N, C-alpha and C positions, 0 to 999 in steps of 0.2 A: 675201376675205370674212372669213377667220379673223383677219387682221391688223386689219381694221376693227372687228370685235367686241371684240377686246382693247383697242383704243383707247377705245371707248365705255365699257367696264368700268372702265378706269383713270380716266377722267374722272369717273365716278360716285363714286369714292373721294376726290375732291378738292373742297374747299370753300374759302371765303374767310374770313379772320379779320376783326376789326373795323377793321384798318388797310388792308383791301383786298388783303392779301397772300395768296398761295395757301398753304393749309395742308392737309396730309394727315391725314385722320381716322384715329385709331388703331383697330385691329381689335377691341380689348377694351373699347370704349365700352359703358357699361351700357345694358341694354334698359329703356326707360321706357314705361309705358302709362298713359293717362288714362282714368279711369272714375269714375262716381258710385256710392256705396254707401249704403244705408239703414241708419241706426242702429237700436238696439233701441227707441228712443223714437219711431221713425217718421220722423225727420228725415233728409234726404239730404244728404251731404257729398261734394264733388268731391275727388279725389286724383290725384296722379301716383305711380305705383307703380314702384319700382326693383326689377325682377324678380330681378336678381343679388344685391342686398344684402338683399332682403326688408324694405325700409323704404318708408314712404309720406310724401308731402308734401301738406298740405292746399292745395287750390287753389280757384279760383272755381267757382261752380255756374252752369251755363248755357253758351251758345255761346262767350262771351268775358267778360272782366271788366267790360266796359262795360255788360253786361246782367246783372250779378251779382244773384242771387236770394235771398241770405241775409237773414233778418229775425228779429226777436224774440230769443229766447234760443237759442244753439247750444252743444251739448255735444260736444266733440271726444273721441273715445275714444283710449285708449292704444294699442290694437291694432285692426286692421280686417282682415276676411277678403275675399280677392279670388281668384276661380277656385280655391277650395279651399285656398288658402295663407293663412297669417297674416302680416301686415306690421306692423312697429312704426312708429308715427307719430312722426317725428323733427323735422319742420319745418313751420312755417306759411309756405307758399310766397309768392313775390312776387305781389302783387295779390290774395291769397286772398279778402279781405273788402273789397276796394277799392270805395268808393262805396256801401256797404251802409248807407244813411241810416236804415233802420228796425231795424238791429241794436242791441239793448239790452244784451245780456250774452253773453259767450263764456267757456266753461270750457276751459282749455288743459291737457292732460295733462302730467305731469312727465317724460314721455319726450321732449318737445320740447327741442331744443338751439339752435334758431335761429328768429328771427322775421324774415322776409324783407322786402324793399323794398316799400313801399306796402301792406303787409299789411292795415292797418286805416285807410287814408287815407279821410277823409270820413265816418267812422262817427260821425255827429253826435249820436246818442242813447246812445252808449257813455259811461257816467259813471265806471266803474271797470273795471280789468282786473287779474287776478292773474297775474303773470309767474312761471312755475314755477321751482323751484330750479335745475334743470339747464340753463336757457337760458344759453348762452355768448355769443350775439351778438344784438344788436338793430340791424337794418340801416337803411340810409338811408331816412328819411321813413316809417318803419314805422307811426307813429301820427299822421302829418301831418293837420292839420285835424280832429282829434277835439275839437270845440269845447266839449263838455260833460265832458270828462275832467278831473277835479279833483285826483287824487292818483295817484302811481305809486310802487310799491316795487320797487327793483332787487335781485335776489337776490345773495347773496355770491359765487356762482360765475360771475357775468357778467364776461366778459373785454373785450368790445367793445360800445360804444354809439356809434352814429354821431352826429356833431354835429347833424344835422337830424332825428334820430329822432322828436322831439316838436315839430317845427316847426308853428307856427300853432295850437297847442293853447291857445286864448285863455283858457280857464277853469282851466288847470293852475296850482295854487297850491303844490304840494309834490312834491318828488322825494326819496324816502327810500332810503338804501342799507342793506341788512341788515348786521349785525355780522359780521366775519370776512372781508370782501372784501379781496382783495389788489390791487385795481385802482382802486377808487373809495371815496369817503366823502361824507357829506352833513352839512350844518348849516343849521338854519332852513329846511329844504326846498330848499336849493340844492345842486347836484351839483358836486363837486370831484374832482380826481385823488386818489390814495391819500395823497400827501404834503401835500395841501391847499395846494399852491403855485399851482395852475392852476384857475380857475373854468371849468367845462365847460358846465353847463346852468343857466340861470336861468329858472324858470317864468314864462311870460308873464302869468299871472293873479295873480301875487304882488303884494300891496298894498304901496304905499309905494315902489315902484321902477319904473323903466322898463327896457326891454330893447332894446339896439341891434341892428344887423343881424347881429352875430356871436353873438347870444343871451347877451350878458353883462348883468350887473345894474348899475344905477346908482340910487342913492337919490334920491328926489324932494326 
């Protein structure tokens, strides 16, 4: 009986990775809790709380991101309290505002360092967004299909922008990189690498050009 119990316990510590291979979960994995917290303004925001690091990641509100409930204007605080502890908001999580077609404005605190995958996908009423100075990464399809987004400013501290971060943003006319960036530059609203030898992003709504499947510019 004792041997059988130990076998079951050992199996519980085993999971499978993306390749279908067996992987042993480390004992020091962070403890994550999901909860919704009401802001001072009465709005409720969903978070994943990293209990060990005392950090929080903004996530969808509702049972899942398919039923996301955010609308109108949302102000994300720099810090949030959960179970008597204070957590620093450091990430806009994957699918956080995914499909929020009634979201018109979002205020992101400067504590955020990453904007995750599909964070704002399909936010059709979002016309502009201020990306905070400390954001280091804008992930895959973060602003996909934000069809009324017209201009984006990239902070100087941003290190990584995925190739498809602004995919299908049909009204986007300008991407501007702030001075001092060590990784990117812009000219006439078009995004280049720092040396300006590689064109990285060509806004789909920019007049007088077409954009091919790799999001490159071509004059008409």
